[in-house]
Every structure is written in structure tokens, then in C-alpha cells.
Steps between C-alpha positions, in 0.01 A plus 500: 500500500850498644650160550805392700636148473671287757566133533496271795637149519292217647690194610419140569738335740456139400211270450150633475432818696213645297706791366346502151145479636579795727660697213193436283271613782693819572530595132135408436611255231294199401798322345531142616203510738426154635814334370844454647817509298835603646642828373785441258746788530279807526149608409433875485155628592435862401202699613401854576367619833319838509559741789754272666768767525278762661602733217149630452220427262607322184839392635562133443790265553602220271607207709713209393494191717785269408379155602838326528573135542676423825652189349877530534551361150402853384758668728705624204199715398460666839739794443298603192174467695633712785637780281297818543241338726350731758370240740506136593211290624612167643213252504541188711301219649539537880411135548806378310818504712713515181342836409574646843863390468538651153354842587839638610662397171226669297516813712877520466496437125206717395495778761838549667711451188297752296510696737135560576360641822318266734186706433523388137461137606176329592482149643179314426417186696250355255253251645344270246131417510418239761811558714490601864691823440653566843576872481599548862800273550719574199838617623766611255873532559671841490510702276178355356311573821525873420333470159135561433322164510145435391302178506285432199209266465296572190212284621448678831622859456554596135426871549742523793770350278421745220513796741838389640644481149358845414670644812826335397473630141425853626817488711706387200352771278574762764865388524538499121346848468720639781808354332404656166440837663841490673664407170323784318597750773864390483499564125345845546739608777 
């Protein structure tokens, strides 16, 4: 079975956004189910997803989700977390005005300064259980308004959330494979 690895960085802006619960759900991990403890630094979730790359039968991708603390006291660690990442998922609570204000800083730090393409960034407005979850009236400032934004609510639409993440991961894998092919062709020519 051929295996290609990539990593993606998940961020928490500040306070409780549900980032670790979402990372556990996406990676099919049972770690920490039912309990809440803030991420200290980073927690790496590794898992393998068969047939994600569309590379045919038997092709699998090893995924690394880097569940990073958004607490600014860990800011000195961020350059190491960003190094060699292929994508960034910014998880935020749309009901907290502080998260909406901090989105631009996170985007600038983790996407623009890498530099990553906008298609390598996914914004996730995570709605906690029991919240209203207004998905219609969320307006983001430029350049954030051009990024792919999904709303997640694991109580109401878990499979929709999983499918959105799979689409995102497929896009990342495609970009990584295209980059590798260009690099290989430049060596050959």
C-alpha cells in the first residue's frame, strides 16, 4: 500500500471553540471523548484514510492533524508548528466576537506568512451543542470572505461535516501531489 503523508494545522483562536472535539471526530479518535481540557501546545493525531487521494485501489494517505493551542502564550512554538504544513484549518466559535476579531491575525500568521494558497485554508465556524448556530448571517472581512467557510454542528449534521473535511483533504492531497510531480519533472529536465 503506498502512503503519502501531509500535515494540517488546526487552530483555536481563544477560549473554547470545540477544536479538539472536531479534530477527534475528523480523525476518528476516541481520545478525550466526553471531557474538556484545553490543548497545551500541540497534540498530533495521526490516522490513515484509504482511497482519499483517488490514486486507485490500495492507495492510502497518512494524515496528521496538528491540534494546536490558540493560546498566545504558545506563540513562540508557532513557527515550528507551521514548518512544512500543507494546510491550515482555523476553527472558531462564530458566537464569540473575540474570535471574529482574531481571525485576520490567524490568517495572516498561519496562511499568508507561510505562504500558503487560500485553497489550503479552511475556516470552520463550529457550533457547540445547544447553540442556535446562525449559518446565514456570518459576514467576514476581506480577505477572509474569499476563503472556504463551513459551519459544523456535530449534533445535527456530523456526516456533512465529515464530507466537507474529506473534500478539503482531497484538495490538499491534490496540491501536494502536483507540487511533487512538478519538482520531479524539474529534476528530470
